[in-house]
ZAMARGU-4260 file (C-alpha; in steps of 0.2 Angstrom, whole numbers, plus 5000, padded with zeros to 4 digits):
<rodrens>
0) 5015/4970/5068 | 5017/4959/5052 | 5009/4943/5057 | 5020/4928/5055 | 5015/4912/5046
5) 5023/4896/5041 | 5012/4890/5027 | 5021/4881/5012 | 5026/4889/4995 | 5012/4891/4982
10) 5018/4890/4964 | 5011/4902/4951 | 5002/4888/4943 | 4993/4884/4960 | 4990/4903/4962
15) 4980/4905/4946 | 4970/4889/4948 | 4965/4895/4965 | 4961/4912/4958 | 4949/4903/4946
20) 4939/4896/4961 | 4922/4905/4961 | 4914/4911/4977 | 4897/4913/4985 | 4890/4898/4975
25) 4872/4893/4976 | 4874/4874/4978 | 4858/4871/4968 | 4863/4881/4953 | 4878/4884/4941
30) 4876/4902/4943 | 4889/4910/4954 | 4899/4925/4958 | 4916/4926/4950 | 4931/4938/4948
35) 4944/4944/4960 | 4932/4954/4971 | 4923/4938/4976 | 4938/4934/4986 | 4940/4950/4996
40) 4932/4957/5011 | 4915/4962/5006 | 4916/4980/5010 | 4915/4994/4998 | 4917/5013/4999
45) 4915/5015/4980 | 4902/5007/4969 | 4908/4989/4965 | 4906/4979/4949 | 4900/4961/4953
50) 4904/4947/4941 | 4894/4932/4938 | 4894/4916/4928 | 4889/4919/4910 | 4874/4907/4907
55) 4871/4902/4889 | 4852/4905/4889 | 4853/4921/4900 | 4846/4937/4892 | 4847/4948/4907
60) 4856/4948/4924 | 4849/4957/4939 | 4854/4961/4957 | 4841/4965/4970 | 4848/4973/4986
65) 4841/4978/5003 | 4849/4985/5019 | 4848/4973/5033 | 4841/4985/5046 | 4828/4991/5033
70) 4822/4976/5023 | 4807/4986/5016 | 4818/4997/5006 | 4825/4988/4991 | 4835/4993/4976
75) 4838/4984/4959 | 4851/4985/4945 | 4849/4976/4928 | 4862/4972/4915 | 4863/4963/4898
80) 4880/4957/4903 | 4885/4946/4918 | 4895/4961/4925 | 4883/4971/4936 | 4889/4989/4941
85) 4881/4997/4956 | 4886/5014/4951 | 4869/5019/4945 | 4861/5016/4963 | 4876/5018/4974
90) 4872/5036/4980 | 4854/5031/4984 | 4859/5017/4995 | 4859/5021/5014 | 4877/5026/5020
95) 4887/5014/5030 | 4875/4999/5030 | 4875/4980/5027 | 4866/4974/5012 | 4859/4958/5007
100) 4860/4954/4988 | 4851/4942/4977 | 4858/4940/4960 | 4848/4932/4946 | 4850/4926/4928
105) 4834/4928/4918 | 4830/4920/4901 | 4821/4930/4887 | 4804/4927/4896 | 4811/4934/4912
110) 4811/4917/4920 | 4825/4915/4933 | 4837/4902/4927 | 4851/4905/4940 | 4851/4913/4957
115) 4864/4916/4971 | 4865/4927/4987 | 4878/4936/4996 | 4881/4951/5007 | 4892/4966/5008
120) 4895/4982/5019 | 4895/4999/5012 | 4907/5009/5022 | 4908/5028/5025 | 4917/5039/5012
125) 4928/5054/5016 | 4918/5068/5024 | 4932/5078/5032 | 4940/5087/5040 | 4938/5077/5056
130) 4951/5084/5069 | 4959/5100/5072 | 4978/5098/5069 | 4991/5102/5083 | 5005/5112/5076
135) 5012/5111/5058 | 5016/5095/5049 | 5034/5100/5047 | 5036/5103/5065 | 5028/5086/5069
140) 5040/5077/5057 | 5055/5087/5064 | 5050/5081/5081 | 5050/5063/5075 | 5067/5064/5067
145) 5074/5072/5084 | 5066/5057/5093 | 5075/5045/5082 | 5092/5054/5085 | 5089/5055/5104
150) 5082/5037/5108 | 5094/5024/5103 | 5084/5010/5111 | 5078/5003/5094 | 5091/5011/5083
155) 5100/4995/5080 | 5103/4980/5068 | 5086/4971/5067 | 5080/4955/5060 | 5074/4965/5045
160) 5089/4977/5041 | 5084/4984/5024 | 5066/4988/5030 | 5071/4997/5046 | 5088/5005/5041
165) 5080/5012/5025 | 5066/5020/5035 | 5079/5028/5047 | 5089/5034/5032 | 5074/5042/5024
170) 5068/5052/5039 | 5085/5058/5044 | 5090/5064/5026 | 5073/5072/5024 | 5075/5081/5040
175) 5093/5087/5035 | 5087/5092/5017 | 5072/5102/5023 | 5080/5109/5038 | 5098/5111/5034
180) 5101/5125/5047 | 5093/5115/5061 | 5105/5111/5076 | 5104/5093/5073 | 5105/5092/5054
185) 5123/5087/5054 | 5120/5074/5067 | 5106/5067/5057 | 5117/5066/5042 | 5130/5057/5052
190) 5118/5044/5059 | 5110/5041/5042 | 5127/5038/5034 | 5130/5026/5048 | 5115/5016/5043
195) 5119/5017/5025 | 5137/5011/5028 | 5130/4997/5039 | 5118/4991/5025 | 5132/4991/5012
200) 5144/4982/5023 | 5131/4968/5026 | 5127/4966/5008 | 5129/4950/4999 | 5146/4946/4991
205) 5149/4951/4973 | 5151/4933/4967 | 5134/4927/4973 | 5120/4925/4961 | 5111/4940/4970
210) 5127/4949/4973 | 5128/4967/4981 | 5111/4966/4988 | 5107/4973/5006 | 5100/4960/5017
215) 5082/4960/5020 | 5082/4946/5033 | 5096/4943/5046 | 5101/4930/5045 | 5092/4921/5031
220) 5085/4924/5015 | 5084/4939/5003 | 5067/4947/4999 | 5072/4955/4982 | 5060/4970/4982
225) 5068/4976/4998 | 5084/4980/4989 | 5074/4993/4979 | 5069/5001/4995 | 5087/5001/5001
230) 5093/5008/4985 | 5081/5023/4986 | 5088/5026/5003 | 5105/5026/4996 | 5100/5039/4983
235) 5093/5050/4997 | 5110/5048/5006 | 5119/5053/4990 | 5108/5068/4988 | 5113/5075/5005
240) 5131/5069/5006 | 5137/5069/4988 | 5146/5053/4993 | 5149/5042/4978 | 5149/5026/4988
245) 5130/5027/4991 | 5127/5031/4972 | 5138/5016/4967 | 5129/5005/4980 | 5112/5009/4972
250) 5119/5006/4954 | 5125/4989/4960 | 5108/4984/4966 | 5101/4989/4949 | 5114/4979/4940
255) 5109/4964/4950 | 5090/4967/4947 | 5094/4968/4928 | 5104/4952/4929 | 5091/4942/4939
260) 5075/4948/4931 | 5064/4934/4925 | 5059/4933/4906 | 5041/4938/4911 | 5048/4954/4919
265) 5046/4951/4937 | 5057/4945/4951 | 5055/4931/4964 | 5048/4935/4981 | 5062/4927/4992
270) 5078/4918/4987 | 5094/4911/4994 | 5105/4925/4988 | 5121/4914/4986 | 5114/4900/4976
275) 5099/4909/4968 | 5087/4895/4975 | 5069/4900/4975 | 5062/4900/4992 | 5045/4909/4989
280) 5040/4913/4971 | 5025/4925/4969 | 5025/4943/4975 | 5015/4958/4968 | 5029/4969/4975
285) 5039/4974/4960 | 5036/4992/4962 | 5051/4995/4974 | 5063/4989/4961 | 5053/4999/4947
290) 5055/5015/4957 | 5073/5013/4960 | 5076/5009/4941 | 5066/5024/4936 | 5076/5035/4948
295) 5092/5030/4941 | 5086/5031/4923 | 5078/5049/4925 | 5092/5057/4936 | 5108/5046/4934
300) 5110/5042/4916 | 5106/5024/4917 | 5097/5022/4900 | 5102/5004/4900 | 5089/5000/4913
305) 5074/5006/4903 | 5070/4989/4896 | 5072/4981/4913 | 5060/4994/4921 | 5048/4993/4907
310) 5047/4974/4907 | 5043/4975/4926 | 5029/4988/4922 | 5021/4977/4909 | 5021/4962/4921
315) 5012/4973/4934 | 4999/4979/4922 | 4996/4962/4916 | 4995/4954/4933 | 4991/4962/4950
320) 4983/4977/4941 | 4971/4965/4933 | 4969/4951/4946 | 4971/4962/4961 | 4982/4949/4969
325) 4991/4961/4979 | 5000/4949/4991 | 5017/4943/4998 | 5025/4960/5003 | 5028/4960/5022
330) 5044/4954/5029 | 5038/4941/5042 | 5024/4934/5032 | 5026/4918/5022 | 5018/4915/5005
335) 4999/4912/5008 | 4985/4906/4997 | 4979/4920/4984 | 4968/4933/4992 | 4970/4926/5009
340) 4981/4941/5015 | 4979/4956/5003 | 4989/4971/5007 | 4993/4987/4998 | 5009/4996/5002
345) 5017/4991/4985 | 5000/4996/4977 | 5003/5013/4982 | 5020/5014/4976 | 5015/5008/4959
350) 5001/5021/4959 | 5015/5034/4961 | 5024/5027/4946 | 5008/5027/4935 | 5003/5044/4939
355) 5021/5050/4935 | 5019/5044/4917 | 5000/5045/4914 | 4994/5051/4897 | 4977/5051/4889
360) 4983/5037/4878 | 4990/5024/4891 | 4976/5024/4903 | 4988/5024/4918 | 4977/5037/4927
365) 4962/5026/4926 | 4972/5011/4932 | 4979/5021/4946 | 4961/5027/4951 | 4955/5009/4951
370) 4970/5004/4962 | 4965/5018/4974 | 4947/5012/4975 | 4954/4995/4980 | 4964/5003/4994
375) 4949/5014/5000 | 4937/4999/4999 | 4948/4986/5008 | 4959/4996/5020 | 4954/5014/5024
380) 4943/5020/5038 | 4937/5038/5039 | 4924/5036/5053 | 4927/5029/5071 | 4929/5010/5071
385) 4929/5003/5088 | 4946/5005/5097 | 4955/5011/5082 | 4960/5030/5080 | 4953/5036/5064
390) 4955/5042/5050 | 4967/5029/5047 | 4973/5014/5036 | 4973/4995/5040 | 4989/4985/5035
395) 4984/4968/5028 | 4971/4955/5030 | 4980/4945/5043 | 4985/4960/5053 | 4969/4970/5050
400) 4974/4984/5061 | 4975/5003/5058 | 4994/5007/5059 | 5004/5023/5057 | 5015/5017/5043
405) 5000/5013/5032 | 4991/5029/5036 | 5006/5039/5031 | 5007/5029/5015 | 4990/5035/5011
410) 4996/5053/5013 | 5009/5049/5000 | 4996/5042/4988 | 4985/5057/4990 | 5000/5069/4987
415) 5003/5060/4970 | 4985/5061/4965 | 4984/5080/4969 | 5000/5083/4959 | 4992/5074/4944
420) 4974/5080/4945 | 4975/5096/4955 | 4959/5090/4964 | 4959/5098/4981 | 4949/5083/4988
425) 4965/5073/4988 | 4974/5086/4998 | 4960/5087/5011 | 4961/5068/5013 | 4980/5069/5016
430) 4978/5083/5028 | 4964/5074/5038 | 4976/5059/5041 | 4991/5071/5045 | 4980/5081/5057
435) 4977/5065/5067 | 4995/5062/5068 | 4999/5079/5075 | 4986/5076/5088 | 4991/5058/5093
440) 5010/5061/5092 | 5019/5056/5109 | 5027/5071/5118 | 5044/5062/5115 | 5041/5063/5096
445) 5036/5046/5090 | 5019/5040/5084 | 5008/5026/5091 | 5012/5011/5079 | 4995/5002/5084
450) 4983/5017/5082 | 4972/5012/5096 | 4963/5020/5111 | 4949/5018/5123 | 4935/5028/5115
455) 4923/5038/5126 | 4905/5033/5128 | 4894/5044/5117 | 4909/5052/5109 | 4919/5040/5098
460) 4930/5054/5092 | 4936/5059/5109 | 4954/5051/5112 | 4957/5042/5128 | 4971/5031/5134
465) 4981/5031/5117 | 4991/5015/5115 | 5009/5020/5114 | 5016/5003/5119 | 5026/4992/5106
470) 5032/5006/5095 | 5040/5001/5079 | 5054/5014/5076 | 5053/5011/5057 | 5035/5015/5057
475) 5037/5031/5066 | 5051/5036/5054 | 5041/5033/5039 | 5026/5043/5046 | 5038/5058/5051
480) 5045/5057/5034 | 5028/5059/5025 | 5023/5073/5037 | 5038/5083/5032 | 5035/5079/5014
485) 5017/5085/5015 | 5022/5101/5024 | 5035/5104/5011 | 5022/5101/4997 | 5010/5113/5005
490) 5023/5126/5006 | 5027/5123/4987 | 5009/5125/4983 | 5007/5141/4993 | 5023/5148/4984
495) 5015/5145/4967 | 4999/5154/4972 | 5009/5170/4976
</rodrens>
């Protein structure tokens, strides 16, 4: 799933020099598009802001737009700054179309002194519900957990132990916690404990530079952020077993994160855990570590971790939240040039943190919404899209497929926004994704990793020949976990209404 690449390491200096390269240049003019979104896939669900070169003699900037299939219908936006926001005309633009844009800089006499052209696609917003669900979300998640318990073919040590075993632990502990009286609850805890003990036993020795860290790659390097994922799984295990060994394992990870944090607040992407040698430098994924540190601070009296967490948060706010260079996350993808392989799993995790601590003074809610719009624009599909089952979420640029893990991650984000805002639209979006899962779930309990089918002619919503091959058990596990948590959340909401 996570498309492999063997490109060479790119340093932070290289990264920001590449970030400065401007796109869509008119070769006959110094007037160009600039900014982070000139590097992304030109598709937008929400009104974009386009950025252009600031010309010395420009008094006005203008964008003229027309839809490719209706060239006689044109639209225009003007601005006194070189940042042009399409919000004023967005709702007037035909839905789901390809637009040609001509951007111009004008002097005080309205003479054109700079000009460039580009295209973008306006994609369909949420208009759900889309499918009638099949059974409850809790039942669907329970069924996925029972599948994991009964099907041992993929329940084994893998090349990416932290990623896989953390997902297994989370679905099994969620099942046991929500359904403690279930006939398989004790078996689920037993198997989750097995995976947790395996991660601990395979962790790096205490005297290594990155000691006591569960291995992300076996054999090979350590992807530092994955230790945060494993630490959260340990805390889930501690919550259902009260076994101190899992809490202590999470604490040891936090101690290593505290010790190895860079002065600017981040951690390296991948390292040699024994020597500390940097194998790959930049990653936007600091959120996994942040969530672990925050959990230990809030619920396990680790106040000494506050500054470590806060330094990492400050780095996130100053870097990917501004540059939108959300990259270097997935376990089998090497470092690539900036914006070549954008993704968003860690973006969603950081949204969760921001909404947890949002106040009117810190603007966290506004930042979180901007990040959600980035996710919607680049990765979310509400309407039918060729062979893909929708609604759904794409993974990353180099694996631009709709995948169950990421669709489930969008459910997680929508729940976070609903908790913060109370806006029912977020709950409707979460349920639209979840309803699709209940329909496409295999009778055995797993979900199709690659959410593909052969759409019927004349009715792209009709599901035919769903692709159940090449199932990734960690993806089905994460999906089942999120469906259980959504079902639990809906019950909580209903109880508050009574």
